[in-house]
Every structure is written in structure tokens, then in C-alpha cells.
CHARMM internal coordinates of N, CA and C (Angstrom, degrees):
IC EDIT
DIST 1 N 1 CA 1.4443
DIST 1 CA 1 C 1.5210
ANGL 1 N 1 CA 1 C 108.13
DIST 1 C 2 N 1.3142
ANGL 1 CA 1 C 2 N 115.62
DIHE 1 N 1 CA 1 C 2 N 132.66
DIST 2 N 2 CA 1.4655
ANGL 1 C 2 N 2 CA 120.11
DIHE 1 CA 1 C 2 N 2 CA 177.78
DIST 2 CA 2 C 1.5188
ANGL 2 N 2 CA 2 C 109.28
DIHE 1 C 2 N 2 CA 2 C -73.43
DIST 2 C 3 N 1.3056
ANGL 2 CA 2 C 3 N 116.05
DIHE 2 N 2 CA 2 C 3 N 139.88
DIST 3 N 3 CA 1.4613
ANGL 2 C 3 N 3 CA 121.59
DIHE 2 CA 2 C 3 N 3 CA -179.61
DIST 3 CA 3 C 1.5208
ANGL 3 N 3 CA 3 C 109.35
DIHE 2 C 3 N 3 CA 3 C -113.60
DIST 3 C 4 N 1.3170
ANGL 3 CA 3 C 4 N 115.77
DIHE 3 N 3 CA 3 C 4 N 150.09
DIST 4 N 4 CA 1.4580
ANGL 3 C 4 N 4 CA 122.67
DIHE 3 CA 3 C 4 N 4 CA 173.63
DIST 4 CA 4 C 1.5138
ANGL 4 N 4 CA 4 C 108.12
DIHE 3 C 4 N 4 CA 4 C -115.53
DIST 4 C 5 N 1.2990
ANGL 4 CA 4 C 5 N 116.02
DIHE 4 N 4 CA 4 C 5 N 144.55
DIST 5 N 5 CA 1.4628
ANGL 4 C 5 N 5 CA 121.15
DIHE 4 CA 4 C 5 N 5 CA 177.72
DIST 5 CA 5 C 1.5259
ANGL 5 N 5 CA 5 C 109.36
DIHE 4 C 5 N 5 CA 5 C -83.89
DIST 5 C 6 N 1.3166
ANGL 5 CA 5 C 6 N 115.49
DIHE 5 N 5 CA 5 C 6 N 140.53
DIST 6 N 6 CA 1.4559
ANGL 5 C 6 N 6 CA 122.60
DIHE 5 CA 5 C 6 N 6 CA 177.40
DIST 6 CA 6 C 1.5167
ANGL 6 N 6 CA 6 C 108.19
DIHE 5 C 6 N 6 CA 6 C -137.77
DIST 6 C 7 N 1.3121
ANGL 6 CA 6 C 7 N 116.66
DIHE 6 N 6 CA 6 C 7 N 137.72
DIST 7 N 7 CA 1.4597
ANGL 6 C 7 N 7 CA 120.47
DIHE 6 CA 6 C 7 N 7 CA 179.07
DIST 7 CA 7 C 1.5263
ANGL 7 N 7 CA 7 C 109.56
DIHE 6 C 7 N 7 CA 7 C -91.41
DIST 7 C 8 N 1.3129
ANGL 7 CA 7 C 8 N 115.60
DIHE 7 N 7 CA 7 C 8 N 131.29
DIST 8 N 8 CA 1.4637
ANGL 7 C 8 N 8 CA 122.34
DIHE 7 CA 7 C 8 N 8 CA 174.87
DIST 8 CA 8 C 1.5175
ANGL 8 N 8 CA 8 C 106.67
DIHE 7 C 8 N 8 CA 8 C -128.07
DIST 8 C 9 N 1.3027
ANGL 8 CA 8 C 9 N 116.30
DIHE 8 N 8 CA 8 C 9 N 134.05
DIST 9 N 9 CA 1.4673
ANGL 8 C 9 N 9 CA 120.25
DIHE 8 CA 8 C 9 N 9 CA -178.20
DIST 9 CA 9 C 1.5255
ANGL 9 N 9 CA 9 C 109.86
DIHE 8 C 9 N 9 CA 9 C -97.71
DIST 9 C 10 N 1.3340
ANGL 9 CA 9 C 10 N 114.78
DIHE 9 N 9 CA 9 C 10 N 130.96
DIST 10 N 10 CA 1.4561
ANGL 9 C 10 N 10 CA 122.26
DIHE 9 CA 9 C 10 N 10 CA 175.95
DIST 10 CA 10 C 1.5203
ANGL 10 N 10 CA 10 C 108.59
DIHE 9 C 10 N 10 CA 10 C -126.54
DIST 10 C 11 N 1.3073
ANGL 10 CA 10 C 11 N 115.99
DIHE 10 N 10 CA 10 C 11 N 148.45
DIST 11 N 11 CA 1.4634
ANGL 10 C 11 N 11 CA 119.65
DIHE 10 CA 10 C 11 N 11 CA 170.19
DIST 11 CA 11 C 1.5303
ANGL 11 N 11 CA 11 C 106.48
DIHE 10 C 11 N 11 CA 11 C -65.94
DIST 11 C 12 N 1.3241
ANGL 11 CA 11 C 12 N 118.05
DIHE 11 N 11 CA 11 C 12 N 150.65
DIST 12 N 12 CA 1.4658
ANGL 11 C 12 N 12 CA 120.14
DIHE 11 CA 11 C 12 N 12 CA -178.31
DIST 12 CA 12 C 1.5349
ANGL 12 N 12 CA 12 C 113.44
DIHE 11 C 12 N 12 CA 12 C -52.94
DIST 12 C 13 N 1.3350
ANGL 12 CA 12 C 13 N 116.77
DIHE 12 N 12 CA 12 C 13 N -39.74
DIST 13 N 13 CA 1.4664
ANGL 12 C 13 N 13 CA 119.59
DIHE 12 CA 12 C 13 N 13 CA -179.75
DIST 13 CA 13 C 1.5273
ANGL 13 N 13 CA 13 C 110.90
DIHE 12 C 13 N 13 CA 13 C -66.46
DIST 13 C 14 N 1.3376
ANGL 13 CA 13 C 14 N 116.58
DIHE 13 N 13 CA 13 C 14 N -38.20
DIST 14 N 14 CA 1.4642
ANGL 13 C 14 N 14 CA 120.37
DIHE 13 CA 13 C 14 N 14 CA 178.84
DIST 14 CA 14 C 1.5199
ANGL 14 N 14 CA 14 C 110.57
DIHE 13 C 14 N 14 CA 14 C -65.11
DIST 14 C 15 N 1.3280
ANGL 14 CA 14 C 15 N 115.44
DIHE 14 N 14 CA 14 C 15 N -45.05
DIST 15 N 15 CA 1.4633
ANGL 14 C 15 N 15 CA 120.02
DIHE 14 CA 14 C 15 N 15 CA -179.65
DIST 15 CA 15 C 1.5219
ANGL 15 N 15 CA 15 C 110.46
DIHE 14 C 15 N 15 CA 15 C -61.91
DIST 15 C 16 N 1.2971
ANGL 15 CA 15 C 16 N 116.63
DIHE 15 N 15 CA 15 C 16 N -42.23
DIST 16 N 16 CA 1.4555
ANGL 15 C 16 N 16 CA 121.09
DIHE 15 CA 15 C 16 N 16 CA 179.29
DIST 16 CA 16 C 1.5252
ANGL 16 N 16 CA 16 C 111.28
DIHE 15 C 16 N 16 CA 16 C -63.58
DIST 16 C 17 N 1.3120
ANGL 16 CA 16 C 17 N 115.60
DIHE 16 N 16 CA 16 C 17 N -41.92
DIST 17 N 17 CA 1.4594
ANGL 16 C 17 N 17 CA 121.01
DIHE 16 CA 16 C 17 N 17 CA -179.71
DIST 17 CA 17 C 1.5308
ANGL 17 N 17 CA 17 C 110.43
DIHE 16 C 17 N 17 CA 17 C -64.69
DIST 17 C 18 N 1.3304
ANGL 17 CA 17 C 18 N 116.97
DIHE 17 N 17 CA 17 C 18 N -44.75
DIST 18 N 18 CA 1.4705
ANGL 17 C 18 N 18 CA 121.24
DIHE 17 CA 17 C 18 N 18 CA 178.07
DIST 18 CA 18 C 1.5217
ANGL 18 N 18 CA 18 C 110.31
DIHE 17 C 18 N 18 CA 18 C -64.25
DIST 18 C 19 N 1.3251
ANGL 18 CA 18 C 19 N 117.14
DIHE 18 N 18 CA 18 C 19 N -42.85
DIST 19 N 19 CA 1.4626
ANGL 18 C 19 N 19 CA 120.40
DIHE 18 CA 18 C 19 N 19 CA 180.00
DIST 19 CA 19 C 1.5215
ANGL 19 N 19 CA 19 C 110.70
DIHE 18 C 19 N 19 CA 19 C -62.95
DIST 19 C 20 N 1.3172
ANGL 19 CA 19 C 20 N 117.57
DIHE 19 N 19 CA 19 C 20 N -40.95
DIST 20 N 20 CA 1.4693
ANGL 19 C 20 N 20 CA 121.00
DIHE 19 CA 19 C 20 N 20 CA 178.01
DIST 20 CA 20 C 1.5195
ANGL 20 N 20 CA 20 C 110.77
DIHE 19 C 20 N 20 CA 20 C -60.60
DIST 20 C 21 N 1.3353
ANGL 20 CA 20 C 21 N 115.87
DIHE 20 N 20 CA 20 C 21 N -42.60
DIST 21 N 21 CA 1.4611
ANGL 20 C 21 N 21 CA 120.17
DIHE 20 CA 20 C 21 N 21 CA 178.44
DIST 21 CA 21 C 1.5240
ANGL 21 N 21 CA 21 C 110.34
DIHE 20 C 21 N 21 CA 21 C -64.51
DIST 21 C 22 N 1.3312
ANGL 21 CA 21 C 22 N 116.95
DIHE 21 N 21 CA 21 C 22 N -43.93
DIST 22 N 22 CA 1.4683
ANGL 21 C 22 N 22 CA 121.31
DIHE 21 CA 21 C 22 N 22 CA 179.06
DIST 22 CA 22 C 1.5193
ANGL 22 N 22 CA 22 C 110.51
DIHE 21 C 22 N 22 CA 22 C -60.08
DIST 22 C 23 N 1.3175
ANGL 22 CA 22 C 23 N 117.03
DIHE 22 N 22 CA 22 C 23 N -44.49
DIST 23 N 23 CA 1.4636
ANGL 22 C 23 N 23 CA 121.15
DIHE 22 CA 22 C 23 N 23 CA 178.75
DIST 23 CA 23 C 1.5208
ANGL 23 N 23 CA 23 C 110.84
DIHE 22 C 23 N 23 CA 23 C -61.09
DIST 23 C 24 N 1.3226
ANGL 23 CA 23 C 24 N 116.08
DIHE 23 N 23 CA 23 C 24 N -43.52
DIST 24 N 24 CA 1.4640
ANGL 23 C 24 N 24 CA 121.31
DIHE 23 CA 23 C 24 N 24 CA -179.86
DIST 24 CA 24 C 1.5300
ANGL 24 N 24 CA 24 C 110.89
DIHE 23 C 24 N 24 CA 24 C -60.96
DIST 24 C 25 N 1.3418
ANGL 24 CA 24 C 25 N 116.49
DIHE 24 N 24 CA 24 C 25 N -38.67
DIST 25 N 25 CA 1.4664
ANGL 24 C 25 N 25 CA 121.58
DIHE 24 CA 24 C 25 N 25 CA -177.94
DIST 25 CA 25 C 1.5252
ANGL 25 N 25 CA 25 C 112.84
DIHE 24 C 25 N 25 CA 25 C -85.74
DIST 25 C 26 N 1.3317
ANGL 25 CA 25 C 26 N 117.03
DIHE 25 N 25 CA 25 C 26 N -7.14
DIST 26 N 26 CA 1.4604
ANGL 25 C 26 N 26 CA 119.90
DIHE 25 CA 25 C 26 N 26 CA -177.18
DIST 26 CA 26 C 1.5222
ANGL 26 N 26 CA 26 C 112.46
DIHE 25 C 26 N 26 CA 26 C 71.95
DIST 26 C 27 N 1.3228
ANGL 26 CA 26 C 27 N 115.93
DIHE 26 N 26 CA 26 C 27 N 31.12
DIST 27 N 27 CA 1.4560
ANGL 26 C 27 N 27 CA 121.56
DIHE 26 CA 26 C 27 N 27 CA 179.99
DIST 27 CA 27 C 1.5172
ANGL 27 N 27 CA 27 C 109.31
DIHE 26 C 27 N 27 CA 27 C -118.85
DIST 27 C 28 N 1.3304
ANGL 27 CA 27 C 28 N 114.91
DIHE 27 N 27 CA 27 C 28 N 167.12
DIST 28 N 28 CA 1.4578
ANGL 27 C 28 N 28 CA 118.90
DIHE 27 CA 27 C 28 N 28 CA 174.37
DIST 28 CA 28 C 1.5223
ANGL 28 N 28 CA 28 C 109.27
DIHE 27 C 28 N 28 CA 28 C -83.94
DIST 28 C 29 N 1.3101
ANGL 28 CA 28 C 29 N 115.08
DIHE 28 N 28 CA 28 C 29 N 160.69
DIST 29 N 29 CA 1.4619
ANGL 28 C 29 N 29 CA 121.43
DIHE 28 CA 28 C 29 N 29 CA 175.26
DIST 29 CA 29 C 1.5242
ANGL 29 N 29 CA 29 C 109.84
DIHE 28 C 29 N 29 CA 29 C -55.46
DIST 29 C 30 N 1.3290
ANGL 29 CA 29 C 30 N 115.80
DIHE 29 N 29 CA 29 C 30 N -46.02
DIST 30 N 30 CA 1.4652
ANGL 29 C 30 N 30 CA 120.86
DIHE 29 CA 29 C 30 N 30 CA -178.87
DIST 30 CA 30 C 1.5217
ANGL 30 N 30 CA 30 C 111.59
DIHE 29 C 30 N 30 CA 30 C -61.60
DIST 30 C 31 N 1.3333
ANGL 30 CA 30 C 31 N 117.27
DIHE 30 N 30 CA 30 C 31 N -42.15
DIST 31 N 31 CA 1.4635
ANGL 30 C 31 N 31 CA 120.24
DIHE 30 CA 30 C 31 N 31 CA 179.33
DIST 31 CA 31 C 1.5223
ANGL 31 N 31 CA 31 C 111.57
DIHE 30 C 31 N 31 CA 31 C -60.96
DIST 31 C 32 N 1.3215
ANGL 31 CA 31 C 32 N 116.93
DIHE 31 N 31 CA 31 C 32 N -43.32
DIST 32 N 32 CA 1.4633
ANGL 31 C 32 N 32 CA 120.95
DIHE 31 CA 31 C 32 N 32 CA -179.37
DIST 32 CA 32 C 1.5269
ANGL 32 N 32 CA 32 C 110.17
DIHE 31 C 32 N 32 CA 32 C -63.15
DIST 32 C 33 N 1.3140
ANGL 32 CA 32 C 33 N 117.48
DIHE 32 N 32 CA 32 C 33 N -47.17
DIST 33 N 33 CA 1.4629
ANGL 32 C 33 N 33 CA 120.99
DIHE 32 CA 32 C 33 N 33 CA -178.57
DIST 33 CA 33 C 1.5252
ANGL 33 N 33 CA 33 C 110.02
DIHE 32 C 33 N 33 CA 33 C -65.85
DIST 33 C 34 N 1.3372
ANGL 33 CA 33 C 34 N 117.48
DIHE 33 N 33 CA 33 C 34 N -45.15
DIST 34 N 34 CA 1.4599
ANGL 33 C 34 N 34 CA 121.72
DIHE 33 CA 33 C 34 N 34 CA -179.44
DIST 34 CA 34 C 1.5262
ANGL 34 N 34 CA 34 C 110.61
DIHE 33 C 34 N 34 CA 34 C -59.22
DIST 34 C 35 N 1.3406
ANGL 34 CA 34 C 35 N 116.99
DIHE 34 N 34 CA 34 C 35 N -48.76
DIST 35 N 35 CA 1.4632
ANGL 34 C 35 N 35 CA 121.10
DIHE 34 CA 34 C 35 N 35 CA -179.10
DIST 35 CA 35 C 1.5239
ANGL 35 N 35 CA 35 C 111.43
DIHE 34 C 35 N 35 CA 35 C -62.02
DIST 35 C 36 N 1.3203
ANGL 35 CA 35 C 36 N 117.30
DIHE 35 N 35 CA 35 C 36 N -40.29
DIST 36 N 36 CA 1.4643
ANGL 35 C 36 N 36 CA 120.69
DIHE 35 CA 35 C 36 N 36 CA -179.01
DIST 36 CA 36 C 1.5295
ANGL 36 N 36 CA 36 C 111.01
DIHE 35 C 36 N 36 CA 36 C -65.54
DIST 36 C 37 N 1.3190
ANGL 36 CA 36 C 37 N 116.77
DIHE 36 N 36 CA 36 C 37 N -43.22
DIST 37 N 37 CA 1.4566
ANGL 36 C 37 N 37 CA 120.31
DIHE 36 CA 36 C 37 N 37 CA -179.09
DIST 37 CA 37 C 1.5230
ANGL 37 N 37 CA 37 C 110.58
DIHE 36 C 37 N 37 CA 37 C -67.94
DIST 37 C 38 N 1.3225
ANGL 37 CA 37 C 38 N 117.10
DIHE 37 N 37 CA 37 C 38 N -44.58
DIST 38 N 38 CA 1.4653
ANGL 37 C 38 N 38 CA 119.52
DIHE 37 CA 37 C 38 N 38 CA 179.90
DIST 38 CA 38 C 1.5254
ANGL 38 N 38 CA 38 C 111.34
DIHE 37 C 38 N 38 CA 38 C -63.54
DIST 38 C 39 N 1.3188
ANGL 38 CA 38 C 39 N 117.30
DIHE 38 N 38 CA 38 C 39 N -38.12
DIST 39 N 39 CA 1.4643
ANGL 38 C 39 N 39 CA 120.64
DIHE 38 CA 38 C 39 N 39 CA 177.13
DIST 39 CA 39 C 1.5244
ANGL 39 N 39 CA 39 C 110.62
DIHE 38 C 39 N 39 CA 39 C -63.05
DIST 39 C 40 N 1.3203
ANGL 39 CA 39 C 40 N 117.12
DIHE 39 N 39 CA 39 C 40 N -41.55
DIST 40 N 40 CA 1.4680
ANGL 39 C 40 N 40 CA 121.79
DIHE 39 CA 39 C 40 N 40 CA 178.61
DIST 40 CA 40 C 1.5213
ANGL 40 N 40 CA 40 C 110.65
DIHE 39 C 40 N 40 CA 40 C -62.45
DIST 40 C 41 N 1.3253
ANGL 40 CA 40 C 41 N 117.35
DIHE 40 N 40 CA 40 C 41 N -43.69
DIST 41 N 41 CA 1.4628
ANGL 40 C 41 N 41 CA 121.72
DIHE 40 CA 40 C 41 N 41 CA 180.00
DIST 41 CA 41 C 1.5351
ANGL 41 N 41 CA 41 C 109.97
DIHE 40 C 41 N 41 CA 41 C -66.27
DIST 41 C 42 N 1.3375
ANGL 41 CA 41 C 42 N 117.77
DIHE 41 N 41 CA 41 C 42 N -42.23
DIST 42 N 42 CA 1.4588
ANGL 41 C 42 N 42 CA 121.23
DIHE 41 CA 41 C 42 N 42 CA 177.85
DIST 42 CA 42 C 1.5269
ANGL 42 N 42 CA 42 C 111.29
DIHE 41 C 42 N 42 CA 42 C -63.11
DIST 42 C 43 N 1.3220
ANGL 42 CA 42 C 43 N 117.04
DIHE 42 N 42 CA 42 C 43 N -40.43
DIST 43 N 43 CA 1.4719
ANGL 42 C 43 N 43 CA 120.83
DIHE 42 CA 42 C 43 N 43 CA 177.28
DIST 43 CA 43 C 1.5249
ANGL 43 N 43 CA 43 C 110.75
DIHE 42 C 43 N 43 CA 43 C -60.99
DIST 43 C 44 N 1.3230
ANGL 43 CA 43 C 44 N 116.99
DIHE 43 N 43 CA 43 C 44 N -41.87
DIST 44 N 44 CA 1.4641
ANGL 43 C 44 N 44 CA 120.95
DIHE 43 CA 43 C 44 N 44 CA 179.33
DIST 44 CA 44 C 1.5289
ANGL 44 N 44 CA 44 C 110.65
DIHE 43 C 44 N 44 CA 44 C -65.07
DIST 44 C 45 N 1.3275
ANGL 44 CA 44 C 45 N 117.32
DIHE 44 N 44 CA 44 C 45 N -40.98
DIST 45 N 45 CA 1.4663
ANGL 44 C 45 N 45 CA 121.14
DIHE 44 CA 44 C 45 N 45 CA 178.48
DIST 45 CA 45 C 1.5311
ANGL 45 N 45 CA 45 C 110.23
DIHE 44 C 45 N 45 CA 45 C -65.60
DIST 45 C 46 N 1.3337
ANGL 45 CA 45 C 46 N 116.76
DIHE 45 N 45 CA 45 C 46 N -40.67
DIST 46 N 46 CA 1.4643
ANGL 45 C 46 N 46 CA 120.78
DIHE 45 CA 45 C 46 N 46 CA 178.04
DIST 46 CA 46 C 1.5262
ANGL 46 N 46 CA 46 C 110.65
DIHE 45 C 46 N 46 CA 46 C -62.98
DIST 46 C 47 N 1.3194
ANGL 46 CA 46 C 47 N 116.88
DIHE 46 N 46 CA 46 C 47 N -42.47
DIST 47 N 47 CA 1.4566
ANGL 46 C 47 N 47 CA 120.75
DIHE 46 CA 46 C 47 N 47 CA 179.63
DIST 47 CA 47 C 1.5292
ANGL 47 N 47 CA 47 C 110.73
DIHE 46 C 47 N 47 CA 47 C -64.15
DIST 47 C 48 N 1.3118
ANGL 47 CA 47 C 48 N 117.06
DIHE 47 N 47 CA 47 C 48 N -40.61
DIST 48 N 48 CA 1.4623
ANGL 47 C 48 N 48 CA 120.45
DIHE 47 CA 47 C 48 N 48 CA 177.85
DIST 48 CA 48 C 1.5241
ANGL 48 N 48 CA 48 C 110.58
DIHE 47 C 48 N 48 CA 48 C -63.70
DIST 48 C 49 N 1.3364
ANGL 48 CA 48 C 49 N 117.63
DIHE 48 N 48 CA 48 C 49 N -44.23
DIST 49 N 49 CA 1.4700
ANGL 48 C 49 N 49 CA 121.15
DIHE 48 CA 48 C 49 N 49 CA 178.48
DIST 49 CA 49 C 1.5222
ANGL 49 N 49 CA 49 C 110.73
DIHE 48 C 49 N 49 CA 49 C -62.80
DIST 49 C 50 N 1.3259
ANGL 49 CA 49 C 50 N 117.25
DIHE 49 N 49 CA 49 C 50 N -40.62
DIST 50 N 50 CA 1.4619
ANGL 49 C 50 N 50 CA 121.82
DIHE 49 CA 49 C 50 N 50 CA 178.67
DIST 50 CA 50 C 1.5256
ANGL 50 N 50 CA 50 C 110.54
DIHE 49 C 50 N 50 CA 50 C -63.58
DIST 50 C 51 N 1.3213
ANGL 50 CA 50 C 51 N 116.81
DIHE 50 N 50 CA 50 C 51 N -43.94
DIST 51 N 51 CA 1.4652
ANGL 50 C 51 N 51 CA 121.59
DIHE 50 CA 50 C 51 N 51 CA 179.57
DIST 51 CA 51 C 1.5269
ANGL 51 N 51 CA 51 C 110.35
DIHE 50 C 51 N 51 CA 51 C -62.28
DIST 51 C 52 N 1.3279
ANGL 51 CA 51 C 52 N 116.69
DIHE 51 N 51 CA 51 C 52 N -43.33
DIST 52 N 52 CA 1.4637
ANGL 51 C 52 N 52 CA 120.63
DIHE 51 CA 51 C 52 N 52 CA 178.12
DIST 52 CA 52 C 1.5239
ANGL 52 N 52 CA 52 C 110.96
DIHE 51 C 52 N 52 CA 52 C -63.72
DIST 52 C 53 N 1.3296
ANGL 52 CA 52 C 53 N 117.13
DIHE 52 N 52 CA 52 C 53 N -39.75
DIST 53 N 53 CA 1.4633
ANGL 52 C 53 N 53 CA 120.91
DIHE 52 CA 52 C 53 N 53 CA 178.73
DIST 53 CA 53 C 1.5253
ANGL 53 N 53 CA 53 C 110.88
DIHE 52 C 53 N 53 CA 53 C -64.64
DIST 53 C 54 N 1.3187
ANGL 53 CA 53 C 54 N 116.72
DIHE 53 N 53 CA 53 C 54 N -40.22
DIST 54 N 54 CA 1.4721
ANGL 53 C 54 N 54 CA 120.03
DIHE 53 CA 53 C 54 N 54 CA 177.77
DIST 54 CA 54 C 1.5249
ANGL 54 N 54 CA 54 C 111.07
DIHE 53 C 54 N 54 CA 54 C -62.93
DIST 54 C 55 N 1.3258
ANGL 54 CA 54 C 55 N 116.31
DIHE 54 N 54 CA 54 C 55 N -40.95
DIST 55 N 55 CA 1.4610
ANGL 54 C 55 N 55 CA 120.30
DIHE 54 CA 54 C 55 N 55 CA -179.88
DIST 55 CA 55 C 1.5246
ANGL 55 N 55 CA 55 C 111.25
DIHE 54 C 55 N 55 CA 55 C -65.37
DIST 55 C 56 N 1.3332
ANGL 55 CA 55 C 56 N 117.52
DIHE 55 N 55 CA 55 C 56 N -32.42
DIST 56 N 56 CA 1.4650
ANGL 55 C 56 N 56 CA 122.25
DIHE 55 CA 55 C 56 N 56 CA -178.79
DIST 56 CA 56 C 1.5279
ANGL 56 N 56 CA 56 C 112.38
DIHE 55 C 56 N 56 CA 56 C -88.16
DIST 56 C 57 N 1.3174
ANGL 56 CA 56 C 57 N 117.86
DIHE 56 N 56 CA 56 C 57 N -5.84
DIST 57 N 57 CA 1.4682
ANGL 56 C 57 N 57 CA 122.21
DIHE 56 CA 56 C 57 N 57 CA -176.60
DIST 57 CA 57 C 1.5206
ANGL 57 N 57 CA 57 C 110.24
DIHE 56 C 57 N 57 CA 57 C -64.74
DIST 57 C 58 N 1.3404
ANGL 57 CA 57 C 58 N 116.47
DIHE 57 N 57 CA 57 C 58 N 125.84
DIST 58 N 58 CA 1.4654
ANGL 57 C 58 N 58 CA 120.57
DIHE 57 CA 57 C 58 N 58 CA 178.90
DIST 58 CA 58 C 1.5257
ANGL 58 N 58 CA 58 C 112.25
DIHE 57 C 58 N 58 CA 58 C -93.76
DIST 58 C 59 N 1.3160
ANGL 58 CA 58 C 59 N 116.99
DIHE 58 N 58 CA 58 C 59 N 1.96
DIST 59 N 59 CA 1.4606
ANGL 58 C 59 N 59 CA 121.06
DIHE 58 CA 58 C 59 N 59 CA 176.76
DIST 59 CA 59 C 1.5214
ANGL 59 N 59 CA 59 C 114.34
DIHE 58 C 59 N 59 CA 59 C 87.90
DIST 59 C 60 N 1.3177
ANGL 59 CA 59 C 60 N 118.59
DIHE 59 N 59 CA 59 C 60 N -5.36
DIST 60 N 60 CA 1.4629
ANGL 59 C 60 N 60 CA 121.02
DIHE 59 CA 59 C 60 N 60 CA -179.49
DIST 60 CA 60 C 1.5265
ANGL 60 N 60 CA 60 C 109.80
DIHE 59 C 60 N 60 CA 60 C -68.40
DIST 60 C 61 N 1.3185
ANGL 60 CA 60 C 61 N 115.39
DIHE 60 N 60 CA 60 C 61 N 134.53
DIST 61 N 61 CA 1.4634
ANGL 60 C 61 N 61 CA 121.66
DIHE 60 CA 60 C 61 N 61 CA 178.23
DIST 61 CA 61 C 1.5219
ANGL 61 N 61 CA 61 C 108.45
DIHE 60 C 61 N 61 CA 61 C -132.64
DIST 61 C 62 N 1.3293
ANGL 61 CA 61 C 62 N 116.06
DIHE 61 N 61 CA 61 C 62 N 145.03
DIST 62 N 62 CA 1.4556
ANGL 61 C 62 N 62 CA 121.28
DIHE 61 CA 61 C 62 N 62 CA -179.22
DIST 62 CA 62 C 1.5127
ANGL 62 N 62 CA 62 C 109.58
DIHE 61 C 62 N 62 CA 62 C -130.31
DIST 62 C 63 N 1.3161
ANGL 62 CA 62 C 63 N 116.05
DIHE 62 N 62 CA 62 C 63 N 141.38
DIST 63 N 63 CA 1.4606
ANGL 62 C 63 N 63 CA 120.54
DIHE 62 CA 62 C 63 N 63 CA 175.16
DIST 63 CA 63 C 1.5244
ANGL 63 N 63 CA 63 C 108.47
DIHE 62 C 63 N 63 CA 63 C -75.76
DIST 63 C 64 N 1.3129
ANGL 63 CA 63 C 64 N 116.35
DIHE 63 N 63 CA 63 C 64 N 165.47
DIST 64 N 64 CA 1.4660
ANGL 63 C 64 N 64 CA 120.45
DIHE 63 CA 63 C 64 N 64 CA 178.44
DIST 64 CA 64 C 1.5313
ANGL 64 N 64 CA 64 C 109.98
DIHE 63 C 64 N 64 CA 64 C -61.12
DIST 64 C 65 N 1.3181
ANGL 64 CA 64 C 65 N 116.69
DIHE 64 N 64 CA 64 C 65 N -38.69
DIST 65 N 65 CA 1.4615
ANGL 64 C 65 N 65 CA 120.40
DIHE 64 CA 64 C 65 N 65 CA 179.28
DIST 65 CA 65 C 1.5305
ANGL 65 N 65 CA 65 C 110.87
DIHE 64 C 65 N 65 CA 65 C -62.21
DIST 65 C 66 N 1.3399
ANGL 65 CA 65 C 66 N 116.27
DIHE 65 N 65 CA 65 C 66 N -41.03
DIST 66 N 66 CA 1.4667
ANGL 65 C 66 N 66 CA 119.81
DIHE 65 CA 65 C 66 N 66 CA 178.93
DIST 66 CA 66 C 1.5281
ANGL 66 N 66 CA 66 C 111.00
DIHE 65 C 66 N 66 CA 66 C -65.72
DIST 66 C 67 N 1.2858
ANGL 66 CA 66 C 67 N 117.14
DIHE 66 N 66 CA 66 C 67 N -40.70
DIST 67 N 67 CA 1.4624
ANGL 66 C 67 N 67 CA 121.43
DIHE 66 CA 66 C 67 N 67 CA 178.80
DIST 67 CA 67 C 1.5144
ANGL 67 N 67 CA 67 C 110.25
DIHE 66 C 67 N 67 CA 67 C -63.73
DIST 67 C 68 N 1.3189
ANGL 67 CA 67 C 68 N 117.81
DIHE 67 N 67 CA 67 C 68 N -43.67
DIST 68 N 68 CA 1.4614
ANGL 67 C 68 N 68 CA 121.23
DIHE 67 CA 67 C 68 N 68 CA 178.95
DIST 68 CA 68 C 1.5320
ANGL 68 N 68 CA 68 C 110.33
DIHE 67 C 68 N 68 CA 68 C -63.57
DIST 68 C 69 N 1.3219
ANGL 68 CA 68 C 69 N 116.58
DIHE 68 N 68 CA 68 C 69 N -41.93
DIST 69 N 69 CA 1.4673
ANGL 68 C 69 N 69 CA 120.99
DIHE 68 CA 68 C 69 N 69 CA 179.64
DIST 69 CA 69 C 1.5303
ANGL 69 N 69 CA 69 C 109.74
DIHE 68 C 69 N 69 CA 69 C -63.67
DIST 69 C 70 N 1.3306
ANGL 69 CA 69 C 70 N 118.13
DIHE 69 N 69 CA 69 C 70 N -43.36
DIST 70 N 70 CA 1.4711
ANGL 69 C 70 N 70 CA 121.54
DIHE 69 CA 69 C 70 N 70 CA 178.79
DIST 70 CA 70 C 1.5260
ANGL 70 N 70 CA 70 C 110.68
DIHE 69 C 70 N 70 CA 70 C -63.78
DIST 70 C 71 N 1.3345
ANGL 70 CA 70 C 71 N 117.09
DIHE 70 N 70 CA 70 C 71 N -37.84
DIST 71 N 71 CA 1.4595
ANGL 70 C 71 N 71 CA 120.88
DIHE 70 CA 70 C 71 N 71 CA -179.90
DIST 71 CA 71 C 1.5238
ANGL 71 N 71 CA 71 C 110.39
DIHE 70 C 71 N 71 CA 71 C -66.77
DIST 71 C 72 N 1.3145
ANGL 71 CA 71 C 72 N 116.53
DIHE 71 N 71 CA 71 C 72 N -39.58
DIST 72 N 72 CA 1.4766
ANGL 71 C 72 N 72 CA 120.12
DIHE 71 CA 71 C 72 N 72 CA -179.99
DIST 72 CA 72 C 1.5268
ANGL 72 N 72 CA 72 C 110.47
DIHE 71 C 72 N 72 CA 72 C -69.25
DIST 72 C 73 N 1.3144
ANGL 72 CA 72 C 73 N 117.27
DIHE 72 N 72 CA 72 C 73 N -35.54
DIST 73 N 73 CA 1.4719
ANGL 72 C 73 N 73 CA 120.32
DIHE 72 CA 72 C 73 N 73 CA 179.71
DIST 73 CA 73 C 1.5295
ANGL 73 N 73 CA 73 C 110.87
DIHE 72 C 73 N 73 CA 73 C -70.07
DIST 73 C 74 N 1.3180
ANGL 73 CA 73 C 74 N 116.75
DIHE 73 N 73 CA 73 C 74 N -28.96
DIST 74 N 74 CA 1.4662
ANGL 73 C 74 N 74 CA 121.52
DIHE 73 CA 73 C 74 N 74 CA -178.22
DIST 74 CA 74 C 1.5267
ANGL 74 N 74 CA 74 C 111.75
DIHE 73 C 74 N 74 CA 74 C -75.76
DIST 74 C 75 N 1.2985
ANGL 74 CA 74 C 75 N 117.54
DIHE 74 N 74 CA 74 C 75 N -18.89
DIST 75 N 75 CA 1.4790
ANGL 74 C 75 N 75 CA 120.17
DIHE 74 CA 74 C 75 N 75 CA -177.80
DIST 75 CA 75 C 1.4772
ANGL 75 N 75 CA 75 C 113.24
DIHE 74 C 75 N 75 CA 75 C -78.04
END
COOR INIT
IC SEED 1 N 1 CA 1 C
IC BUILD
């Protein structure tokens, strides 16, 4: 995958702290920052999907036995 460079500004203490963590994990500074940001974005997308699912929820609930019975009838 092609990568693009992006500048991010950190206070010296923040950069040092992130670098220490990266060193401890055997990762690069960029890998640690990239993974953290992507995880944050994925969490936000998951929360949005969950919120939308709750809004669309009609309240119907099925027991495991009912689900198994419906699955067998569908075959």
C-alpha cells in the first residue's frame, strides 16, 4: 500500500512518551500513531452503526431455541 507523509505536531513530552511506547512495543513511532488514529476512527464508526441499529430496533427478541427453529425451517 502506498503511504503519504503527514505532519502532526506533538509537544516534546508527548513525542517522547509515544516514542518510548513504540520502542517498548518494537514498533515505529508512525505505526503507533497510525494504529491509534485508525482505532479511534473505527470506534467512532462502530458507535454510529450501533446508534443507528438502536434507532431501527423494533423491540423483537428471540430465544436461542426460536432462532434454531427458524433456521431449520429456512433450510
